[in-house]
TORKOL-4160 file (C-alpha; in steps of 0.2 Angstrom, whole numbers, padded with zeros to 4 digits, m for minus):
219
<pt num="1" X="m0014" Y="m0387" Z="0632"/>
<pt num="2" X="m0024" Y="m0386" Z="0648"/>
<pt num="3" X="m0022" Y="m0404" Z="0652"/>
<pt num="4" X="m0004" Y="m0403" Z="0658"/>
<pt num="5" X="m0004" Y="m0384" Z="0661"/>
<pt num="6" X="0009" Y="m0380" Z="0648"/>
<pt num="7" X="0013" Y="m0361" Z="0646"/>
<pt num="8" X="0004" Y="m0353" Z="0631"/>
<pt num="9" X="0020" Y="m0348" Z="0624"/>
<pt num="10" X="0023" Y="m0367" Z="0620"/>
<pt num="11" X="0008" Y="m0369" Z="0610"/>
<pt num="12" X="0011" Y="m0374" Z="0592"/>
<pt num="13" X="m0006" Y="m0382" Z="0587"/>
<pt num="14" X="m0001" Y="m0388" Z="0570"/>
<pt num="15" X="m0010" Y="m0402" Z="0561"/>
<pt num="16" X="0002" Y="m0414" Z="0552"/>
<pt num="17" X="m0006" Y="m0424" Z="0538"/>
<pt num="18" X="m0004" Y="m0442" Z="0540"/>
<pt num="19" X="0003" Y="m0444" Z="0523"/>
<pt num="20" X="0017" Y="m0432" Z="0527"/>
<pt num="21" X="0023" Y="m0446" Z="0539"/>
<pt num="22" X="0022" Y="m0461" Z="0527"/>
<pt num="23" X="0028" Y="m0451" Z="0512"/>
<pt num="24" X="0044" Y="m0445" Z="0521"/>
<pt num="25" X="0048" Y="m0460" Z="0531"/>
<pt num="26" X="0056" Y="m0476" Z="0527"/>
<pt num="27" X="0041" Y="m0487" Z="0532"/>
<pt num="28" X="0035" Y="m0504" Z="0528"/>
<pt num="29" X="0018" Y="m0507" Z="0520"/>
<pt num="30" X="0012" Y="m0515" Z="0537"/>
<pt num="31" X="0017" Y="m0499" Z="0546"/>
<pt num="32" X="0008" Y="m0488" Z="0533"/>
<pt num="33" X="m0007" Y="m0499" Z="0536"/>
<pt num="34" X="m0006" Y="m0494" Z="0555"/>
<pt num="35" X="m0006" Y="m0476" Z="0550"/>
<pt num="36" X="m0021" Y="m0478" Z="0539"/>
<pt num="37" X="m0031" Y="m0489" Z="0549"/>
<pt num="38" X="m0027" Y="m0484" Z="0567"/>
<pt num="39" X="m0023" Y="m0465" Z="0567"/>
<pt num="40" X="m0036" Y="m0452" Z="0563"/>
<pt num="41" X="m0027" Y="m0436" Z="0565"/>
<pt num="42" X="m0010" Y="m0430" Z="0572"/>
<pt num="43" X="m0007" Y="m0413" Z="0580"/>
<pt num="44" X="0009" Y="m0405" Z="0585"/>
<pt num="45" X="0002" Y="m0397" Z="0600"/>
<pt num="46" X="0017" Y="m0390" Z="0610"/>
<pt num="47" X="0036" Y="m0386" Z="0608"/>
<pt num="48" X="0045" Y="m0386" Z="0625"/>
<pt num="49" X="0062" Y="m0377" Z="0624"/>
<pt num="50" X="0072" Y="m0363" Z="0631"/>
<pt num="51" X="0065" Y="m0352" Z="0617"/>
<pt num="52" X="0047" Y="m0355" Z="0622"/>
<pt num="53" X="0048" Y="m0356" Z="0641"/>
<pt num="54" X="0058" Y="m0348" Z="0655"/>
<pt num="55" X="0067" Y="m0365" Z="0656"/>
<pt num="56" X="0086" Y="m0367" Z="0654"/>
<pt num="57" X="0092" Y="m0377" Z="0639"/>
<pt num="58" X="0095" Y="m0395" Z="0642"/>
<pt num="59" X="0111" Y="m0404" Z="0638"/>
<pt num="60" X="0103" Y="m0420" Z="0631"/>
<pt num="61" X="0086" Y="m0413" Z="0628"/>
<pt num="62" X="0086" Y="m0398" Z="0617"/>
<pt num="63" X="0067" Y="m0398" Z="0613"/>
<pt num="64" X="0053" Y="m0408" Z="0619"/>
<pt num="65" X="0038" Y="m0410" Z="0607"/>
<pt num="66" X="0020" Y="m0414" Z="0612"/>
<pt num="67" X="0011" Y="m0424" Z="0599"/>
<pt num="68" X="m0008" Y="m0428" Z="0601"/>
<pt num="69" X="m0012" Y="m0443" Z="0591"/>
<pt num="70" X="m0031" Y="m0446" Z="0589"/>
<pt num="71" X="m0035" Y="m0464" Z="0586"/>
<pt num="72" X="m0049" Y="m0474" Z="0577"/>
<pt num="73" X="m0048" Y="m0488" Z="0590"/>
<pt num="74" X="m0041" Y="m0489" Z="0608"/>
<pt num="75" X="m0026" Y="m0499" Z="0602"/>
<pt num="76" X="m0011" Y="m0493" Z="0594"/>
<pt num="77" X="0004" Y="m0503" Z="0588"/>
<pt num="78" X="0019" Y="m0494" Z="0597"/>
<pt num="79" X="0030" Y="m0498" Z="0582"/>
<pt num="80" X="0022" Y="m0483" Z="0574"/>
<pt num="81" X="0027" Y="m0471" Z="0589"/>
<pt num="82" X="0045" Y="m0479" Z="0588"/>
<pt num="83" X="0046" Y="m0475" Z="0570"/>
<pt num="84" X="0041" Y="m0457" Z="0573"/>
<pt num="85" X="0053" Y="m0456" Z="0587"/>
<pt num="86" X="0067" Y="m0463" Z="0577"/>
<pt num="87" X="0064" Y="m0450" Z="0562"/>
<pt num="88" X="0062" Y="m0434" Z="0573"/>
<pt num="89" X="0078" Y="m0428" Z="0581"/>
<pt num="90" X="0069" Y="m0422" Z="0597"/>
<pt num="91" X="0061" Y="m0430" Z="0612"/>
<pt num="92" X="0042" Y="m0433" Z="0611"/>
<pt num="93" X="0028" Y="m0434" Z="0623"/>
<pt num="94" X="0014" Y="m0443" Z="0614"/>
<pt num="95" X="m0004" Y="m0440" Z="0620"/>
<pt num="96" X="m0016" Y="m0453" Z="0612"/>
<pt num="97" X="m0034" Y="m0448" Z="0612"/>
<pt num="98" X="m0049" Y="m0460" Z="0609"/>
<pt num="99" X="m0067" Y="m0455" Z="0613"/>
<pt num="100" X="m0062" Y="m0441" Z="0625"/>
<pt num="101" X="m0050" Y="m0452" Z="0635"/>
<pt num="102" X="m0031" Y="m0450" Z="0635"/>
<pt num="103" X="m0015" Y="m0460" Z="0637"/>
<pt num="104" X="0002" Y="m0452" Z="0639"/>
<pt num="105" X="0016" Y="m0462" Z="0631"/>
<pt num="106" X="0034" Y="m0458" Z="0631"/>
<pt num="107" X="0050" Y="m0467" Z="0626"/>
<pt num="108" X="0067" Y="m0467" Z="0635"/>
<pt num="109" X="0076" Y="m0459" Z="0621"/>
<pt num="110" X="0095" Y="m0457" Z="0620"/>
<pt num="111" X="0107" Y="m0452" Z="0607"/>
<pt num="112" X="0114" Y="m0467" Z="0597"/>
<pt num="113" X="0132" Y="m0471" Z="0599"/>
<pt num="114" X="0136" Y="m0466" Z="0581"/>
<pt num="115" X="0133" Y="m0448" Z="0586"/>
<pt num="116" X="0124" Y="m0443" Z="0569"/>
<pt num="117" X="0109" Y="m0435" Z="0578"/>
<pt num="118" X="0101" Y="m0452" Z="0577"/>
<pt num="119" X="0091" Y="m0458" Z="0593"/>
<pt num="120" X="0087" Y="m0475" Z="0599"/>
<pt num="121" X="0071" Y="m0478" Z="0609"/>
<pt num="122" X="0073" Y="m0492" Z="0622"/>
<pt num="123" X="0055" Y="m0495" Z="0627"/>
<pt num="124" X="0039" Y="m0485" Z="0631"/>
<pt num="125" X="0030" Y="m0481" Z="0647"/>
<pt num="126" X="0012" Y="m0476" Z="0646"/>
<pt num="127" X="m0003" Y="m0472" Z="0658"/>
<pt num="128" X="m0020" Y="m0480" Z="0658"/>
<pt num="129" X="m0034" Y="m0472" Z="0648"/>
<pt num="130" X="m0039" Y="m0457" Z="0659"/>
<pt num="131" X="m0049" Y="m0441" Z="0658"/>
<pt num="132" X="m0038" Y="m0426" Z="0652"/>
<pt num="133" X="m0038" Y="m0418" Z="0669"/>
<pt num="134" X="m0032" Y="m0435" Z="0677"/>
<pt num="135" X="m0016" Y="m0437" Z="0667"/>
<pt num="136" X="m0002" Y="m0437" Z="0680"/>
<pt num="137" X="0009" Y="m0424" Z="0670"/>
<pt num="138" X="0016" Y="m0408" Z="0678"/>
<pt num="139" X="0029" Y="m0397" Z="0670"/>
<pt num="140" X="0043" Y="m0399" Z="0684"/>
<pt num="141" X="0061" Y="m0394" Z="0683"/>
<pt num="142" X="0073" Y="m0380" Z="0679"/>
<pt num="143" X="0079" Y="m0385" Z="0662"/>
<pt num="144" X="0072" Y="m0396" Z="0648"/>
<pt num="145" X="0082" Y="m0411" Z="0653"/>
<pt num="146" X="0074" Y="m0411" Z="0670"/>
<pt num="147" X="0056" Y="m0408" Z="0662"/>
<pt num="148" X="0059" Y="m0423" Z="0651"/>
<pt num="149" X="0065" Y="m0434" Z="0665"/>
<pt num="150" X="0051" Y="m0430" Z="0676"/>
<pt num="151" X="0038" Y="m0433" Z="0662"/>
<pt num="152" X="0046" Y="m0451" Z="0660"/>
<pt num="153" X="0045" Y="m0454" Z="0679"/>
<pt num="154" X="0027" Y="m0447" Z="0681"/>
<pt num="155" X="0021" Y="m0458" Z="0667"/>
<pt num="156" X="0031" Y="m0474" Z="0672"/>
<pt num="157" X="0025" Y="m0472" Z="0690"/>
<pt num="158" X="0031" Y="m0486" Z="0702"/>
<pt num="159" X="0041" Y="m0494" Z="0688"/>
<pt num="160" X="0054" Y="m0481" Z="0689"/>
<pt num="161" X="0054" Y="m0477" Z="0707"/>
<pt num="162" X="0071" Y="m0472" Z="0712"/>
<pt num="163" X="0079" Y="m0485" Z="0724"/>
<pt num="164" X="0094" Y="m0474" Z="0729"/>
<pt num="165" X="0096" Y="m0456" Z="0731"/>
<pt num="166" X="0103" Y="m0448" Z="0715"/>
<pt num="167" X="0099" Y="m0463" Z="0704"/>
<pt num="168" X="0099" Y="m0456" Z="0686"/>
<pt num="169" X="0085" Y="m0459" Z="0674"/>
<pt num="170" X="0097" Y="m0470" Z="0663"/>
<pt num="171" X="0100" Y="m0481" Z="0679"/>
<pt num="172" X="0082" Y="m0482" Z="0684"/>
<pt num="173" X="0077" Y="m0488" Z="0666"/>
<pt num="174" X="0091" Y="m0501" Z="0665"/>
<pt num="175" X="0085" Y="m0508" Z="0682"/>
<pt num="176" X="0067" Y="m0509" Z="0675"/>
<pt num="177" X="0073" Y="m0518" Z="0660"/>
<pt num="178" X="0083" Y="m0530" Z="0670"/>
<pt num="179" X="0067" Y="m0533" Z="0680"/>
<pt num="180" X="0057" Y="m0536" Z="0665"/>
<pt num="181" X="0070" Y="m0548" Z="0658"/>
<pt num="182" X="0069" Y="m0558" Z="0674"/>
<pt num="183" X="0050" Y="m0559" Z="0675"/>
<pt num="184" X="0051" Y="m0566" Z="0657"/>
<pt num="185" X="0063" Y="m0579" Z="0662"/>
<pt num="186" X="0052" Y="m0584" Z="0677"/>
<pt num="187" X="0037" Y="m0585" Z="0666"/>
<pt num="188" X="0046" Y="m0596" Z="0653"/>
<pt num="189" X="0053" Y="m0607" Z="0667"/>
<pt num="190" X="0036" Y="m0609" Z="0675"/>
<pt num="191" X="0029" Y="m0615" Z="0658"/>
<pt num="192" X="0043" Y="m0627" Z="0656"/>
<pt num="193" X="0040" Y="m0634" Z="0674"/>
<pt num="194" X="0021" Y="m0637" Z="0670"/>
<pt num="195" X="0026" Y="m0647" Z="0655"/>
<pt num="196" X="0040" Y="m0657" Z="0662"/>
<pt num="197" X="0036" Y="m0675" Z="0666"/>
<pt num="198" X="0052" Y="m0681" Z="0675"/>
<pt num="199" X="0051" Y="m0677" Z="0694"/>
<pt num="200" X="0070" Y="m0674" Z="0696"/>
<pt num="201" X="0071" Y="m0662" Z="0682"/>
<pt num="202" X="0056" Y="m0653" Z="0689"/>
<pt num="203" X="0065" Y="m0651" Z="0706"/>
<pt num="204" X="0080" Y="m0644" Z="0697"/>
<pt num="205" X="0070" Y="m0631" Z="0688"/>
<pt num="206" X="0061" Y="m0627" Z="0704"/>
<pt num="207" X="0077" Y="m0623" Z="0713"/>
<pt num="208" X="0082" Y="m0612" Z="0698"/>
<pt num="209" X="0065" Y="m0604" Z="0699"/>
<pt num="210" X="0067" Y="m0600" Z="0718"/>
<pt num="211" X="0084" Y="m0592" Z="0714"/>
<pt num="212" X="0076" Y="m0581" Z="0700"/>
<pt num="213" X="0062" Y="m0575" Z="0712"/>
<pt num="214" X="0074" Y="m0571" Z="0726"/>
<pt num="215" X="0084" Y="m0561" Z="0713"/>
<pt num="216" X="0068" Y="m0552" Z="0708"/>
<pt num="217" X="0063" Y="m0548" Z="0726"/>
<pt num="218" X="0080" Y="m0540" Z="0729"/>
<pt num="219" X="0079" Y="m0528" Z="0715"/>
């Protein structure tokens, strides 16, 4: 796939019928509607593994699949990606396409504690809509683990900038999640302050708000 310069040996180029997904997945009627209304075609474009590249095998990431999802509108409910990610026991890079523009989406996906090959996806990172040559994706790393980690960091950009040398992807993601939770708290508190009529309560909340903002700046 020329847009991210993957080796020809990784090309898979297999079209997967949409109904394959909703027939073989345990999905709700609402999610089936998302498949029917928002998705046109799904292609399994590439398979990045030790067997298809000169990369060493990964410890956590055995294979990295590249799925191209062609959309009927520029908006996709990410619960659909989450469902695909949950059902497929490999890591997946999604390339959403709409009218010739692309968004790269990837979830931070780790094995669930149960150890039964299940995965849990914490959250997704994605790029803006870009021309295919503008996608910030490069195959970097000596093994499949590193390639996956680099894709996550490339797509997330500043959100996952490493603060300390040697910070793992898991640590970066945890820090970003804490940041998002704090931002949510701040927004909720600001809304409460606007509604509060009593001055002394407003002042109390403002003190709390300052502390939260300080905490956010320190992260």
